[in-house]
C-alpha positions in Angstrom: 0.3 -0.1 0.0 1.2 3.4 -1.1 2.2 5.8 2.0 2.3 8.8 -0.2 -1.6 10.1 -0.8 -2.8 10.7 -3.7 -3.9 14.2 -5.2 -7.1 14.4 -6.0 -9.0 17.5 -8.2 -12.7 17.7 -7.8 -15.0 19.5 -10.0 -17.9 20.2 -9.6 -20.6 23.5 -10.5 -22.2 22.7 -7.4 -20.6 24.1 -4.3 -22.7 22.1 -1.8 -21.6 19.1 -4.3 -17.6 20.1 -3.8 -18.3 20.3 -0.3 -19.5 16.8 0.1 -16.5 15.1 -1.8 -14.1 16.7 -0.2 -15.3 15.5 3.6 -15.6 12.2 2.2 -12.5 12.1 1.2 -10.6 13.3 3.8 -12.5 11.2 6.2 -9.2 8.2 3.8 -5.6 9.4 3.9 -5.0 7.6 1.3 -5.9 11.1 -1.4 -5.3 14.9 -0.5 -7.8 16.9 -2.2 -5.6 19.9 -3.8 -8.0 22.1 -5.9 -11.6 22.4 -6.5 -13.2 23.9 -9.5 -16.5 24.4 -11.3 -16.5 23.4 -14.6 -14.3 21.5 -16.9 -11.8 25.2 -17.9 -11.4 24.7 -14.4 -10.4 21.4 -14.3 -7.6 22.3 -17.7 -6.6 25.0 -15.6 -5.5 22.7 -12.1 -4.8 19.8 -14.0 -2.0 21.9 -15.8 -0.9 23.7 -12.4 -1.5 21.1 -9.6 -0.8 17.7 -11.6 -3.1 16.2 -9.7 -3.4 11.9 -9.5 -7.4 11.8 -9.2 -9.8 13.6 -10.8 -13.7 13.2 -9.4 -15.6 15.4 -13.2 -18.9 16.3 -13.0 -20.6 15.2 -16.0 -23.6 17.7 -16.3 -21.5 21.4 -16.1 -22.0 24.9 -17.2 -19.6 25.8 -20.3 -17.5 22.9 -20.8 -19.1 19.7 -19.6 -17.4 17.0 -18.2 -17.2 14.8 -21.3 -16.0 17.4 -23.5 -13.1 18.0 -20.6 -12.7 14.7 -19.6 -11.0 14.4 -23.7 -8.9 17.2 -23.5 -7.6 16.0 -20.6 -6.9 12.6 -21.5 -5.6 13.2 -24.5 -2.5 16.2 -22.1 -2.5 14.2 -19.6 -3.4 10.1 -20.4 -2.0 9.0 -17.0 -4.2 10.8 -14.7 -7.2 8.8 -13.5 -11.0 10.6 -13.9 -14.3 9.2 -12.3 -17.7 10.7 -13.3 -19.3 11.4 -10.5 -22.9 11.8 -11.4 -26.9 12.6 -9.9 -28.2 10.8 -13.0 -27.6 6.6 -13.7 -27.5 7.3 -17.4 -25.8 4.8 -18.6 -25.7 6.6 -22.1 -23.6 9.6 -20.2 -21.4 7.6 -18.1 -19.9 5.4 -21.2 -20.0 8.0 -23.1 -17.9 9.5 -20.7 -15.4 5.9 -20.2 -15.2 5.8 -24.3 -14.2 9.3 -24.4 -11.1 8.0 -21.6 -12.4 7.8 -17.8 -11.6 5.1 -15.4 -15.6 5.1 -13.7 -18.1 6.6 -12.5 -19.7 7.2 -8.8 -23.1 8.0 -8.1 -23.6 11.2 -5.6 -26.0 9.5 -3.5 -23.8 6.4 -2.9 -22.2 6.3 1.3 -19.0 7.1 2.0 -18.2 4.1 2.4 -18.6 2.4 -1.3 -17.0 5.9 -2.4 -13.8 5.7 -0.3 -13.7 1.3 -1.6 -14.0 2.5 -4.7 -12.2 5.0 -5.5 -9.3 3.0 -3.2 -10.0 0.4 -6.1 -9.9 3.5 -8.6 -6.0 4.5 -7.5 -4.6 1.0 -7.3 -5.4 0.2 -10.9 -8.1 -2.1 -9.1 -11.5 -0.7 -10.1 -14.2 -3.3 -11.2 -16.6 -2.8 -13.2 -20.2 -2.4 -12.2 -22.5 -5.6 -13.4 -24.3 -2.4 -15.1 -21.3 -0.9 -17.8 -20.5 -5.1 -18.5 -23.8 -5.7 -19.8 -23.9 -2.9 -21.6 -20.2 -3.6 -23.3 -21.7 -6.8 -23.9 -24.6 -5.3 -25.6 -22.6 -2.2 -28.1 -20.0 -4.6 -29.0 -20.6 -8.6 -29.0 -23.2 -9.0 -31.2 -21.4 -8.1 -34.0 -18.0 -10.4 -32.4 -20.0 -13.3 -32.0 -19.4 -14.4 -35.3 -15.8 -13.7 -36.0 -13.5 -13.8 -32.8 -10.5 -12.9 -34.3 -6.8 -14.7 -32.8 -6.2 -13.7 -29.3 -2.1 -13.5 -28.3 -3.2 -14.2 -24.3 -2.3 -16.9 -23.0 -5.0 -19.7 -21.8 -5.0 -17.7 -17.7 -5.3 -15.0 -19.3 -8.6 -15.1 -20.6 -9.4 -17.1 -16.9 -8.5 -13.4 -16.1 -9.8 -11.4 -18.3 -13.1 -13.4 -18.7 -13.5 -12.4 -14.7 -12.8 -8.5 -14.8 -15.3 -8.5 -17.4 -18.1 -9.4 -14.7 -16.6 -7.0 -12.5 -14.4 -9.0 -10.2 -11.8 -7.6 -7.5 -8.2 -8.6 -7.7 -9.1 -10.4 -4.3 -12.1 -12.1 -6.0 -11.0 -13.3 -9.0 -7.3 -14.6 -7.0 -9.9 -16.6 -4.5 -12.1 -18.1 -7.9 -8.9 -19.2 -9.7 -7.1 -19.8 -6.3 -4.1 -17.8 -7.0 -2.3 -15.3 -4.8 -3.7 -11.6 -5.8 -0.2 -10.4 -6.1 0.1 -13.1 -9.5 -3.1 -11.7 -10.5 -1.7 -7.5 -11.0 0.5 -9.6 -12.7 -0.8 -11.3 -15.2 -3.1 -7.9 -15.9 -0.2 -6.3 -16.4 0.8 -8.4 -18.6 -3.1 -8.4 -20.3 -3.1 -4.1 -20.4 0.6 -4.8 -22.1 -0.3 -7.4 -24.6 -3.3 -5.6 -26.3 -1.9 -1.9 -25.8 -4.7 -0.8 -23.7 -4.5 1.4 -19.9 -7.5 0.2 -18.1 -9.8 -2.5 -17.3 -13.2 -1.0 -18.9 -10.5 -0.3 -22.0 -9.7 -4.0 -21.4 -13.1 -5.8 -21.4 -14.3 -3.5 -24.3 -11.7 -4.9 -26.6 -12.9 -8.4 -25.2 -15.9 -8.4 -26.2 -15.6 -6.1 -29.8 -13.2 -9.0 -30.3 -15.7 -11.8 -29.4 -12.7 -13.5 -26.5 -15.3 -13.3 -23.8 -18.6 -15.0 -23.5 
């Protein structure tokens, strides 16, 4: 576990929402909120100023919204993790954000414990897909992939891990299922992402469905 807090920028047009997110994050020593902003333009400026590890980004904001800001930020700073925060569970908006490079999303009405668990997983590169999102990716890509799966560079074990990632399992759950260590799971995932030239689990699951590698 890292001992240095992850630097976080919070972007939301509501001062009340920003205060709430800061309060939740300050309950966990893994995170340090270094700056807050009201829109996508603020997100661009504050990212350049602070170079954070993680950005919590509202989707719907006046001016430059969260979707456009996410696309621009990921183009410029691909290493930064972005999690969308929203009051709506509109899967279309959320899926669009993920296609633009976001690592995941959180609903504002979730309890602090759920926030901490999910954001820790994102920060440590272990964030799972939600089951709803996994099904959405399947619906989006599987129909055209079913008829012509492409050749895969992955080993049989890597395919097993890939299938469990696509179902939304955490690393510890994958380790228990396959009766291997969590460290081994992490190394397999690093190898899989490297082989496929991908950055995160969302991209991995989407690519796997698109190629017809996942049932």
